[in-house]
C-alpha positions in Angstrom: -0.1 -0.1 0.0 2.9 2.5 0.8 4.4 1.7 -2.8 1.0 2.5 -4.4 0.7 5.7 -2.4 4.5 6.6 -3.3 3.3 6.1 -7.2 0.2 8.6 -6.6 2.7 11.1 -5.2 5.0 10.6 -8.3 2.1 11.3 -10.4 1.4 14.6 -8.7 5.2 15.6 -9.0 5.0 14.9 -12.7 2.0 17.1 -13.1 4.0 19.9 -11.5 6.9 19.2 -13.7 4.7 19.5 -16.7 3.1 22.7 -15.2 7.0 24.3 -14.9 7.4 23.0 -18.6 4.1 24.6 -20.3 3.6 27.6 -18.1 5.7 30.2 -20.4 4.1 28.5 -23.6 0.5 29.0 -22.5 -1.4 32.4 -23.2 -2.1 34.8 -20.1 -6.0 34.0 -20.3 -7.4 30.6 -21.1 -10.5 28.9 -20.6 -11.4 27.7 -17.1 -15.1 26.5 -17.8 -17.1 25.0 -20.3 -20.9 25.1 -20.8 -23.3 22.0 -21.5 -22.6 22.8 -25.5 -18.8 22.2 -24.7 -17.9 25.9 -25.3 -15.5 27.9 -23.1 -18.2 30.1 -21.2 -15.1 31.5 -18.5 -11.8 32.6 -19.0 -9.2 32.9 -16.0 -5.5 33.3 -15.7 -3.3 30.8 -16.9 -1.5 30.4 -13.3 -4.9 29.4 -11.5 -6.0 27.1 -14.2 -2.9 25.2 -14.4 -2.1 24.8 -10.6 -5.9 23.6 -10.0 -5.5 20.0 -11.1 -2.3 18.9 -9.6 -3.5 20.5 -6.1 -6.8 18.7 -6.6 -5.0 15.5 -7.4 -2.4 16.0 -4.6 -5.7 16.6 -2.1 -7.2 13.3 -3.2 -3.8 11.4 -3.0 -3.9 12.4 0.7 -7.5 12.1 1.4 -8.3 8.4 0.3 -6.3 6.9 3.1 -7.8 8.6 5.6 -11.4 7.7 4.3 -10.5 4.1 4.7 -9.4 4.9 8.1 -12.4 7.0 9.6 -15.2 4.7 7.6 -17.3 3.1 10.4 -17.0 0.1 8.5 -13.3 0.2 7.9 -12.9 -3.6 8.5 -14.6 -3.9 5.2 -11.7 -2.2 3.2 -9.6 -5.3 3.6 -12.2 -7.6 1.5 -12.0 -5.3 -1.3 -8.6 -3.7 -1.1 -7.4 -4.2 -4.9 -10.8 -2.5 -5.8 -10.4 0.2 -3.7 -7.1 1.0 -5.2 -8.6 0.6 -8.7 -11.2 3.4 -7.7 -8.5 5.6 -6.5 -6.1 5.3 -9.6 -9.4 5.7 -12.0 -10.4 8.8 -10.4 -7.0 10.2 -10.1 -6.0 8.8 -13.5 -9.3 11.0 -14.7 -8.3 14.1 -13.6 -4.4 13.7 -15.0 -6.3 13.1 -18.2 -8.4 16.2 -17.9 -5.3 18.4 -16.9 -3.3 17.3 -20.2 -6.8 17.7 -22.0 -7.4 21.4 -20.9 -3.4 22.2 -21.5 -3.6 20.9 -25.1 -7.0 23.0 -25.4 -5.3 26.2 -24.2 -2.7 25.7 -26.6 -4.8 24.9 -29.4 -8.4 26.8 -28.8 -9.7 25.9 -32.2 -10.2 22.3 -31.4 -13.3 21.2 -29.2 -12.9 19.7 -26.2 -16.1 17.9 -26.5 -15.1 14.2 -27.9 -12.1 14.6 -25.1 -14.2 14.8 -22.3 -16.6 12.5 -23.5 -14.2 9.8 -24.1 -12.6 10.4 -20.8 -16.0 9.9 -19.0 -17.0 7.1 -21.2 -13.6 5.2 -19.9 -14.0 6.4 -16.2 -17.6 4.9 -15.7 -16.5 1.6 -17.6 -13.7 1.1 -15.2 -15.7 2.3 -12.1 -18.8 0.4 -12.6 -17.2 -2.7 -14.0 -16.1 -3.1 -10.2 -19.2 -1.8 -8.7 -20.4 -5.1 -7.5 -17.3 -6.0 -5.8 -17.3 -3.1 -3.5 -18.4 -4.0 0.2 -20.4 -1.8 2.3 -18.9 1.2 3.1 -19.9 5.0 3.8 -18.1 7.0 1.0 -18.4 5.4 -2.4 -21.2 3.9 -4.7 -25.0 3.7 -3.5 -25.4 5.0 0.0 -28.6 4.5 1.1 -30.2 3.6 4.9 -31.4 0.0 3.5 -28.2 -0.8 1.7 -26.3 0.0 4.8 -28.8 -2.0 7.0 -28.5 -5.2 5.4 -25.4 -6.9 3.3 -27.4 -8.7 0.9 -29.2 -5.6 -0.3 -25.8 -3.8 -0.7 -25.0 -6.6 -2.6 -28.0 -7.3 -5.1 -28.4 -3.3 -5.4 -25.1 -3.3 -6.9 -25.5 -6.3 -9.1 -28.3 -4.9 -10.7 -26.9 -1.5 -10.9 -23.9 -3.1 -12.7 -26.5 -4.8 -15.2 -28.1 -1.4 -15.9 -24.7 0.0 -16.7 -23.7 -2.7 -19.3 -27.0 -1.6 -21.1 -25.8 1.9 -20.6 -22.6 1.2 -22.4 -24.1 -0.3 -25.4 -26.8 2.3 -25.6 -23.9 5.2 -25.2 -21.5 3.4 -27.8 -24.3 3.5 -30.3 -25.3 6.8 -29.9 -21.6 7.9 -30.2 -21.5 6.5 -33.4 -24.8 8.3 -34.6 -23.6 11.5 -33.2 -27.3 12.0 -31.6 -27.0 14.3 -28.8 -24.3 12.3 -27.0 -24.4 14.6 -24.0 -27.9 14.4 -23.6 -28.1 10.8 -23.8 -25.5 10.5 -21.7 -26.9 12.2 -18.7 -30.4 10.9 -19.4 -29.3 7.3 -19.1 -27.2 7.9 -16.3 -29.9 9.5 -14.2 -32.1 6.4 -14.9 -29.2 3.9 -13.9 -29.2 5.6 -10.6 -32.6 6.0 -10.0 -33.7 2.2 -10.9 -31.2 0.5 -8.1 -32.4 3.1 -5.4 -35.9 1.9 -6.0 -35.1 -1.9 -6.4 -33.1 -2.1 -3.2 -35.7 -0.4 -1.4 -38.3 -3.2 -2.7 -35.6 -5.9 -1.6 -35.3 -4.2 1.9 -39.1 -4.0 2.4 -39.3 -7.8 1.6 -36.4 -8.7 3.6 -37.8 -6.8 6.6 -41.5 -8.7 6.2 -39.6 -11.7 6.4 
């Protein structure tokens, strides 16, 4: 675990080194926010923009081990230690990816960030939801509801159905991507559905078990 923690710190160091290299090359004002149409709607100083992501990643590198220590169900983390590490590297990797993308867009403002962002989100969700059903009860990640905490069977069944729904979402999103039919709208709509359905499903399971 300490070795993996050091790897994460090295990622942060590399991000700062990249910051030092690209800082003189960037324009003084760069995009710092994009709207729902993926067009820049807010500009800001390059110093703030280029430093935000390394500090966010550094914060996460420090925070994740703390969460596993203070969680009331911290004993469960040993049961999904490998998955917990994959989860951390996935989130950190996504922010590193966005860091490189925003740097590239800042140097090439004529290029749209749309496909870069959708591709990054697509890969992130594939990784995270693929391991969804392997995560045991905890208070910080996945579907955290009173009835999923109350019963481990409810937790496990809820996350299995959520994983199956994600597979459906993955195929629909892939088809939509190739057809170029409002990918962001479809992405959000189906994502909302795969969050709502497991919530209702888990409650029904809990009520059935409670009656028994």
